[in-house]
N, C-alpha and C positions, 0 to 999 in steps of 0.2 A: 851474979857479979859481973859477968861478961856483958850482959845487956846494959848494966849501969855504965860500964866503961864506954860502950858504943854511944849511949845517949850523951855522956859527958864530952866525948870527942866531937859529936855533931854540934853540941852547944858551943864548943870552942871554935869550930869552923865558922858558925854563924856570927860569933862575936868578932872574929878576925875580919870577916867580910864587912860587918857593920862599921868597925873601926876604920878599915881602909877606905870605905865609902865616905865616912865623915871626914877623914883626913883629906881625901881628894876634893871634897866640897870646900873645906876650909883653906887648903893649900893647892889650888889647881895647877900652879906653876911647878910644883914638885912632882906631880903625878899627871903628866899630860896624856898618858895612854888611857887612864881610867875615867877621864872627864868627858867621854863621848856620851852625850845625852840621847 
């Protein structure tokens, strides 16, 4: 059960990173720090 929770938490972290990356690509003016290529 604990291993499942860790995998789920890791998946959520990857999802948050992916969403923030997509958001920075779509709205570079709102996220000037994350748009360094």
